N, C-alpha and C positions, 0 to 999 in steps of 0.2 A: 237573386238568379231564377230566372223564367225557364224551369227544367222541360216544361211541355214542349217548348221550341225545338228542344233537340230531337225529339221524335217526330216533327212534322217533317213531309218529304222537302226537299230542296229542288225547285223546278229547274229541270233539264239535266240534273245531276245523271240520272240514269242513261240517258241518251249519250252523253258526253263519255261516260265510262264505256258505253258498249262500243263506242268509236275507237277509244283507245284499246281496248280489248282485241278488236278486230284486227287492228295493225300489229297488235303485239302477236297474235297468233300467225300472222303473215311471216313474222320473222323466224318462227320455229323451223319452218321447212325450207326458209331461204327465198331470198328475191332473185336468184338467177333465171329460173324459169318457173314463175309462179302459177300456180293451179288455179281453178275458177273461184275455189273458196278464199284463197290468199289475195286474188284480184279484187273480191267482194270487200276484204278488210281494207284494201288501199283506197277503193273508192269511197267507202264509209269515211274515211278518215278525210277525204277531199270533201264530201259534203259536208261534215262537221264544221270545217272551217269556211265554208262558203259565205260571202258577204263580208269577210274580213280582209285586211291588208295582204294575207296569205294566199287569198283563194286562188288566184290565176297560177301562180308558181306550183302549188301544191296539187292543182287538177293537172297540170302537165307532169308533173312527178309521178302522180299515181298512174296516169295513161302511159307513160313511157316505161314504168317499172313493171305495170301489168303485162306489157307486151314484152318483157325481157331486156329491155334496152335501157335500164336505169343506170346512170352514172353518179359520180360523186355528190354533184350538185342537186340531182335529184333526192339523193339519200338525205342529204342536209336538209331539204325543203320539207321532208316526211317527218324528219327528226323535230323540225321546229315546230310543225303543227301538232305533234303530239305533245310537246312540251308546252305549247300554248293551251291546248286543251286542259291538261293537269293544272295549268295555270289558273284557267278559268274556274276550274273545281275547287283549286284552293281558296280562291276569293269569294266564290259563293259560300264555301263552309266558314270562312272566316267573319264573314259579313253576319251570318247565322249566329256564330258564338259571341260577336258585338252584341246582337238583339238578346241573347242569353243573358249575358253579365252587364249588360248597361253601360259599360265603361266607354271612355272617349275612343273615337275611332281612329284606327293608325293612319299615318300620313299617306295619301293618296299617292304621292310621288314615289317613283322608284328609287331605291337607294342608288346614288350616283357612283359610278366607279372611279376608283382613283387613277392618278396619273401614272403611265407605264411606259416603258421604252418598248420600242419594236423588237420583237423576238425573231430568232432564225426560223424563217418560213419552212424550209426543208423539213425541219423536225414536225412541225405541225402537219405538213403535207404527208409525211410517212405515217404520222399516227392516223391521219384521215383515211389513208390508204388501206392500213390494216382493219379500222373498223368497218370500212365498206366491203372488204373482203368477208368478214364475219357475216355481215347482212346478207351477201350473195350465198354463202355457204348455208347459212341457219344454224340454229343452234343443235337439230339433230344431225348436221354434216360436220362438226368441229372435230379436230383431231390435234396431236400434239404439234405437227409440223405447223398448222395455221396458228395455233395458240402461240407456239414458240416465237412466232415473227414479231411479237411485242417487245420481247426482251431487249433488241439492240436499240429501239427506239427509246425505251423506258432508262435505259443506261446512259444515252445521250442526252436525255433531258433533265436527270436528278440534279446534276452539278448547277444548273441555272434556276435560281429561287423562284423566278417568275413562272417558270413551267413545271414546278414541283407539285403544284395542285393537280394538274392533268397526269403527271408521270406517277404520281400515287394512285391515282384512279384507274390509270390503265394496268398498273402493277398488280393491283389487288383484283381487278376484273380477270385478267389473264390468269393470276393464280386459281381463282375460282372456276374458271372454263378449265384449265388443265386437271383440276382434281375430279372434273366430270367427263374427261375424255375416255373413249370416243362418244360423241355425242348420240350416235345410234342405238347405244347400249343403254341409254337413259331411260328408266321407268318413269320418272316424273322430270318435268324441266319447270324451273322457277321462272315462268313467262315473264310476268310484270317486272320482277326485279332485273332480270338480265336485260329486258328493253328499257329500263329507266337506266341502268348503267351505260348502256349503249348510247342511246340519244343524248345523255348527258355529256358523255366524253366526246361525241361527236361535234356537239354544238362548242365545246370547249376549245376545239381545234380551229375555230374561226378567229382571225385577228382581233384583238381585243375583248375576246369572251371572258378570259381568265382574268382580267384586271382586278387587282384587289379593290374592295370598296375604300371610299374616302374614309379617312379617320381623324377624328377631332379631339381635343383635349376636354375631360370630363372631371370637374371638380365638385364636390358636394357629399352627401351622406348616402350610403349604400345599406338598405336594409332587406337582408336575406330572406327568402321565403322558404326555400328548400333546395335539395340536391338530388338531382336525377344521375343514376350511375349506371353506365352501360359496361358490361364486361364480355370480353371475347378471351379465346384461349391463350392468346398472346399479347394483348392489349387491355387497357382499362381507360375509362374517361369519366369523369365527374362533371357535371354541368350545373353551376349554381344559378338559380333564378332569383332575381332580386327586384326591389323597387329602387330606384335612383332618383333622389332629390336634389336638383342643381343647386350649388351655393348662391346662384345670382337669383333665386327665388322663381325661376321658370317652372313649368309643368313637369309633373313627376312622369317618369317613363319606366317601362318594364325592359330589363337588361338581363344579359348572361354573361357568365364568365367561367370558361372551360379548362380543363386540365387534363392531359392525358399521358399516358406513361406505358412503355411496353412491360410486360410481365411474365414470368414463367407460368405453366399451366399448374404448378403445384401451390401457386399461392393465390388462395381465395378467401371468400368472405371477409372478415375484418381486416386481414392481412393487406387487402387492397389499398387501404389509406397509407399503410407505410410506402408505398411507392409513391403516392400523389402529394403527401404532405410537405415533401421538401422543396416540392416546385409553386406552391401556393399559400400563402400565409391564410387566405380566407376561409380555407377549411377549416383552421383554428377558430376563427371567428364564428362560423356556422355551428361547431360544435359546443361553443361557450355561449351561443345565442346572443351575440353582439352584434351592432352596426360596425360600419367602416367608414372611416373618413378618406375619400379620395382626393388626391392633388394633382390634376392634370393627366390623368388615367386616360391611355389612348382608348377612344370608343369608335367603333365602325358605324356608318350609317344605315347598318342593319340591328343595331343595338348589341353588338359584342363587344364586351372588355377585352383589350389585350392586355392581360394581367401582368402587371410590374410591382413586386414586393416593395420596392423602394418608393412608390407613389401611393402607398396605403398604410394606414395606422389604424388600430382596433379602437373603437370607440365604446359608446355606452350600452348597457343591455338593452337588447331589442327583441321582444318575444315575436315569433314569427306570425302568431295566430293574431296578435294585436295589429300588426303591420298588415295583415290580410284583411282585417275588420276596418282599419282606419285609412292606411293609405293606398290599399290596392284599388278600391273602387275608382279612384281618381286617376290612375297611371295608365297612360296609353302606350301602345306597342309602337316599334319601328316599322318602317316599310320594308318589304321583303324584296330583292332583287328579282328580275323576271326569270332566271334560271333556279332559283331557289324556291319558287311558288310550285309546290306539290303537297298533296294532301298528307303525306308521311310526315311532312315537318311541321305541321300542326301541333303546338304544346303550349296551350294557353294555362297560365295560372288562374284557379278559382278557388273559392271557399264555398263549401257546401256545408249547411247547418241543418239541425230540426228533422232528420230523415230517420227512417226505420230501415230494417233489413229485410228485403223480400226474400222469399222462398226462391231458390235457385232451380232453373228449369233443365240447365244441362249437366247435373251431375254434381258429385262434391268436389269441393275446392272452389266453386265460384261463388263470388259475393255479388249481389247484386242490392243498390240501396233504392228504397222507396221515397222518393223526393216529391212531395205535394201530389202523391198518387202518381208520379211517373218512375218507371224503371229505369235506372241508370246503371250499368254493368261495371264493375271495378276490375281494371286491368291487372291482376294479380301477378300475372306474370312479369312484370315490371318491378315488382317489389324486391329490392336487392336483398343478398343473404349478408350484406355488409353493414348491417345495422339492425335496431331493435324492432323495427316496424314489421309486422307480419299479417296475412290476411286474417288472422283471429282477432287481431288488435282492431283492423278497420272493421269487422264485422260487429265488435262490442262498442264501437264510438258513437259519438253523437256529433262530431264537427270533423270535416275532412280538407284539407289543405292539399290539393294537388294540379294535375294537369290534365286539361280538357285535350284527349286526341281524336282522332278519327282513323278507322281501320275496319276494314271488311264490311263496309257499308253502315256503319253506325258509329255514334259518339261513345268513347270510354274515358273514365276517369282514372288515372294513375296516381295513387296516393303518395304523397311526399311526406305528410304528417298527419296525425290524427288526435283528438282530444276524446280522452275516455274520463268517466267518473269513478274515481277510487277512493271508497271511505268518504264518499259525499263530496269529494273535492276533484276538480278538473285536472288531469294529468295528460302533457302531451307527450307522445311517440313520434320521434322523426326518423326518418330514415338515414338521414345524415347525421344522427346524434354522436356517432363514434369517430366523426372526421377528424377532429382534434385532439383524440384520445380519449379515454373513458375509465371510470371508477366503477361502472355497472360490471357485476361479477360475470355475466355472461359474455360481455365485450372483453373484460381482462382475460377470461379463458381463451377466447377466439384470437386476441392480439398475441397471447403468448405462444399459442400453436404456430401462428404464423411468422413471430420473429424466429421461433426454432427454424422453421423451414428456409426463411430468408439468410439466416446465418450460416446454415449449411450450405446453400447455394453460393454465397460470397466466399467461403472457404475453397469450395470446389474451383470457383473463378479463378481465385487468387493462385491456386496450385496450378492451374492451367497456363497463366499468364507468366509463371516464374519459370516455366520449363523452357 
């Protein structure tokens, strides 16, 4: 791993981000009557895509919108330009990561969409109309009447599985906006986040944009690397990163398998696994450190396994660090679809060894690794409370298996597991060690507390249902 490349500048990155930021700032005040500063953000976006197939349409959209005459087609063109710019940033950063890791380059071809039926155009038009009204008003002008306009559209979309992806995005976006109404009273606007959600939703209203990726059947051996846990007040997701070795002897690939579940806000820490285990047997294999044999498991063209317990069985013991040292260097990633090319999506499994711990610059709690003289910051905020891995364990480790991410202008390392030396022997500590259950004292205590909370909630739910 060439850590020095992580610190080198990426050509054109700052200029592309500046163009995106300029457009995002224009959305804050709204596009109904853009002020000179907003018009500058629109023209900057058009200049950034000059020389591309989008150039003429975006230039027209920027000109018309700056004059206050932007329509739905113009807003779609601007959203497409913004998405294309972030896609180019994603590709440049992934290319840099490929240089750092020295692994095979991902397929250049974009993930092919699956076949899908035509969907009711009136629902897509209604969703597009609401999103364009948001853009005209701006984040500072939102109120409950405007935000509430999404509710009937979402309700009409949810029964159709093909529209559920867009419906879920609109529902979550509207809920976030509603919690911040009125916009005029906002002290701080999540400018990048809301622009991301707006542009993605707007492009998903185009016919065919929301088609599911093509799915193939995968048979072979799955070697788990680690688990990335994302927790929200009302939901939790575990995403297993792994190396897949096809049974036909083909090249090994990097894949993911995800499971999500709703959760009460009182269930935290190790209790999260109780909500997830019934939905995915892979978690037990991860906790036990075993490989999994797959038989015709659905696999999308983007590398996501659509998990089915009936198509998987536990295999032989497989140490994650052995997998990282032996199998990971030859595993290639899958291509990413155009709408998913975003810097925030980058999460590349890497193994870092032979480092020291550098002095933190930004205060207590920060862990910085010194890798061959290069400072690599550890994203300790992503270390889940649902496992034994802690920032202190990372700081005292000699090897770290994690996900390389990019955030706020720098590459960060999210630890999934570390190796420490205890009594002259290497001991691994995994974030997902409690995924399938545990005999660890701390884990047992946490599980018991969570079990008590879940039991009480189930009893209360049962009483309500019997009434």
